[in-house]
N, C-alpha and C positions, 0 to 999 in steps of 0.2 A: 495490383494490376498484373496480369499474365505477361511473361517476358515478351512474347511476340507482339502483344498489344501495346506494350510500353515502347517497343522499337518504333512501331507505326506512329504512336502519339508524339514521339520526340522527333520524328523525321530524320533519324540518324542514317547516314550513308554507310555503305559497306566499308570495312576497314582498309586502310591504305596498303597494308602488307598483304599482297595478293599474288596473282600469277607471276608477276615479275620477280618475286622473291624465290629464286631458283633453289635455295637451300632448304625450303620447307619439306622436301623429301628426306633430307638428313636431319632436320629439326622439326618433326611433325607437330602440328598443333595438339596440345593437350586437350583432354576432354573439357568441355565448357568454354575453351578459349575463344572460339569464334563467336559464340552467342554473347558472352560477356563483352567482348571487344566492340560489338556493334551498338551497345547500349549506353556507352559513356557519352557525355556531352560537355561542351566547353563553357562551364560555369564554375564558380568558386564559392564555397562556404567555408571560410577560414575559421577553424575551431581551435587553433593552437594559441595559447597564451604565451607571449614572449616573457622570458625570465631575466634576460640580460646577455651581455657579451663579454668575451675575453679578447683583449687586444694584444698585439705582439710586444708593446712597450711594457706590459706587466707580466711577461713570461721571461724568466731569467735562466739562461742556459748555464748549467753547472760544468759541462764537460766539453765546452768549445770556447776558444778565445773571444769570440764575439759575445757580448753580454746578452743581446736580444736578437731574435729573428726579425727579418723584415716583415714577414707575414705569417699568421697562423690561421688555419681554416680546415674544413673537411675533416673533422675529428671523430674518431671512434670513442665509445664510452662503455664502461663496465662498472659493476659494483666493486668497491674496495674490499679489504680484508674484514671490515666490519660494516655494519649497516649505516654508519655515520659518514662514510667516505665514498667518493667516486674516483675512478681512475680515467683520465682523459688521454687520448692518443691523437694529438693534432698533427696534421701535415704542416711542416714548416719550410720556409724558404729563407736563405740567408743572402742570396744574390740573384739578380735578374739576367745575367749573361746567358745562361742556359736554363734558367728557371728550374734547376735541379732541386728536388724536394728530399727531405728526410722526415722521419717520424719521431716525435718526442713523447715522453710520458710525464704527465702532470697529475699529482694527487690534489684533490680539492674537497672540502667538506660539503656534504649534501646541503647543509644549512645555508651555505653561501648563495645557493640558487634562490632560496625563498626569502632571504633578508635583503637582497640587492647587492650583497658584498661582492658577488662575482664580477660586477662591472667596475669595481674600484680597487679590489685586492690584488696583491702581487703573489706570484707562485714560482717556486723553483721548478726546473724541468731538466730531464736527462734525455739526450738523443739516444734512442735505442735501436733504430733501424735507419740505415743510410745507404747510398749507392756503393756497391762493392763487388757485384758480379756481372756477368754478361747479360743477365735478364733484368737488371735494375740500375745499370751504370749511369743512366741519364735521369734517374729520379725514382724515389720510393713514395708513391702517392696514395691518397684516399683510402686509408686503412679501414677495415671492418673487423671487429673482434667478437668472437663467440667462444663458447666452451665446449670441448669435446672430451668426454670422460673426465670432466672437472678441470681440465687444463686449458688455459687461454690459447686460442689459435687466432692468428691474425692473417687475413688475406688482404694484400695491398696490390695496387697497380704498379708493375715494374716497367719503366721505360727501358726497353732493351737496347742492345748495341745497334740495332737497326733504326732507332728512332729518328735520327737526323740524317739518315741516308736517303736522299730524295728518290733515288732510283730503286729503292727496295720498299715495296709496299707489302711486307709480310711480317706478321708478328711484331709490330712496332711496340705494342704493349702486351703484357701477359699477366695473369693473376699469380702472384707469388705467395707461398705459404711460409709463415714463420711461426714457431712455437715457443712459448715462454719457458725458459730453462733456469730461472732464478731471478732474483731482484735486479731489475734493469738489464736483464740478459735474455735476448731472443736469438734463436737459431733458425736460419733460413734453410728449410728442408726440401723444398721443391717448388715447381711451377706447373700450373695446370695447362694441359694441351688437349686439343681435339684429336680424334683418330688421324693417323698419318696421312691418309688420302685427302683430308680436309685442311691440313695445316698450311699448304701453299696458298690457300684462299682466305686465310685469316689476316685481315689488316691489323686489327687490334682486338683485345678482349679485356673488358673492364667491369667495374661495378660488381665485384664478386665477394661472396662470403660463403663459409662452410657451415652446414647445419647437420646435426645428428638426429635421426629419427629414433623413436622409442625402441625399435628393434635393432638399433646399432648402425643401420645404413647411413652412409654419408652422402649428403646432397650438396652440390655446388650450384649456387645461384650465380649466374654470370651473364654478360651481354656481349656476345661476339659481334664484331663488325666485319662483314664478309666482303669479298671483291665484287659482289653484285650491288654493292653500296647500300645494303640493308643492314639494320641493326636488329638483332634478334634477342628478345627478352627470354632467357632460357633457364632451365634447371637440368643439370646432368647428374648422373650417378658416379661417385668416386669409388672404384673397386677397392676393397680392403687390402688386397695384396699390393696394389700400387701405393696406397697410403703407407702401409707398413714398411715397404721397401724404402720409401723416401725417408722415413724416420730412422731406419737402420743405417742409411748411408749419409745422414745429415752431417756428421762430424768429419767426413772424409774430404770435403772440398766444396765445390759449387753445388747449388741446389740441382736436383735431378728432375726430369719431366715426370709428371703424374698424369697418366692418360685417362680421360673420362670417357663415359659411354652413355648410351640411352638418352641423349639430349632431346628435350622437348621444348617447344615454344609455348610459353605460358600465357602470353597475351599479345595480340598484334597492336600496332599503333593505330590511333584514330586519324581521320582525315585532317584534323586541325593540329596534328602533332608531327614533328620531325623525327623524334626518336624517344624511346623509353629507356630507363635504366633502373636497376635495383638501388634503393636508397639504404635505409638502415636495416641491419639484421633483424630477424623477427623475434617476437615473443610468442610463446605457446599459449593459446587460449583454451584449447581442448587437446586431447591426445592426438598427436600428429597433425594438428591444425594450427598453422602459423599465421599470425598477424604481422604483415610486413608493409613497409611503405615503398612506393615507386615514384621516381621523379620523371617528369615529362618535359620535353623542350617543345615549345609551341612554334608553329610555322612562321607566324608574323613577326613577333618581337624577339624570338629565340630565348624567351624567359623560361626559367625553371619553375614548375609548379608540382605539387605533391598530391597523390591520391593513395588510398589504402587498398589492400588486397588480403583475402584469406586464401591460403594455399593448404591443401590437404594432401597427405601422402600415405599410400600403402603400396606394398611391394608388387602386388598383382596388377594394379592399375597404373602405378607411377604417380608423379606429382601432377596436381591439377588445381586450377583456380576454382573456388566455389563461390566467391563473392568479390565484387569490387565496389568502391564508392562511385556512384554515377557522376559525381562532380568532384572537383579538386577540393582538398580540405586544408591546403596551405598554399600561399603564394607570396612573393616579395611585396612587402608593404612598409616596413620600417626603413628609415633612410639608410641604415647600414646594410640592408638587404638589396636596396634599389641601386645604390651607387658604391662602386669599388672597382677592383681590378677586373671583375667580370660582372657588369651590371645585371640587375634583375635575376638574382640567383639565390635560391635556398636549396642546399644540397646536404640532406641528412646522411651521416655515416654512422651514427651511434644512437642506440635506444635502450633504455632500461625501464623495467616496471617498478614503480614505487607505489605500493598499495593499489588503488584503483586508477592510478594515473600513469601515463606513458611520458617519460622525459626523453627528449631527443637533443642531440648535439649536431650542429650542422654548420657548413660553410656558408657564410653570408657575404655575397658578392666577392667571393674568393679573397677576402681581406681580414675577416675576424671570425671567431667561433661564436655562433649564437646558441642559445639554449631556449627551449620552449617545452610546454607540456600540454596535454589534452587528456580528458577523461576517456578511459578505455570504453566505458559504456557509450560515450558520445560517438566514438569511432565506430563501434559495433552497430549503433543505430543507423549511421550513414551506410554501413555495409548491408544492412538488412533491406535496403531499397533494391539492391541487385544481388540477391543471394539465390543460388540454385540448389543448394543442399543444406 
């Protein structure tokens, strides 16, 4: 069905992110964003098979006096040094007074996901990133891991020094970049910021990861929350000189600001949603065409649900969405997703490709790490319903 005809048939209303969103001049809608945003509807076809969960009682900290964290969730994921292993980077919490998070590293056999061992086995863990600077002193949260020139790069949410200052609604969280520098060793190199004139209007910036295009360009997927009370699902360009400067100054002290530019809004929220956020980092399905997941918080129950998107990039046009799934492809349904510290939550932070399958790691109700998989062909089939290129 033609896109315009499909919109009419579905009776979809105009997207909620409209004239009241004053920063659309600064974060203009990418090509296709408006069209695709109008065509999504509030239904779910859950195509992810649950593989099991990792609970905090089975994660054993090697470099902290406490044997186990109280909570593990919102975990990044990457392939290990060989094809038989995965490396998990869960967000952990050891106390609830300030809910200050750290990030651990856990190695686990890929086989454990398919034998059911992931739900019963015990794993050693090393804390690798923890609060230590002015941009993450109240917590290091929700990591996403990608590879830039073959080296693991982690972007996580830093709760800044402003986080608990009620009178300061500026940059309460920022995306912080850490780079792997050896076994269990990560160096915090910088934190991403918008242009100086916009920084006073940033309440928080979350759900971020760094992606490298085939021509070497660096793209920051992130979600600024501005003082117009809108959440913008955006992609920005990371200038190479800013990135290299941060790497060069990394060993000298605190992370340095990395100024992004060319920010585009990739998709507006639908009328039945409160906000959107980037979920797991993408896998490349074609040259400079990225398959990524997006989480959405619905207006009624505040539950998190997941849909997929194809994002294409070239330097002349910039990043743009070329397809979205018209319906959600995952929502909370298992008990450990429905009930926990944050009910009705599935929050993917990690994704790896394993043959023709996409394996994801996600926070389930902010209490455990869940694992699930879906066929890439199945996801692409859903995307074909709303594909413009």
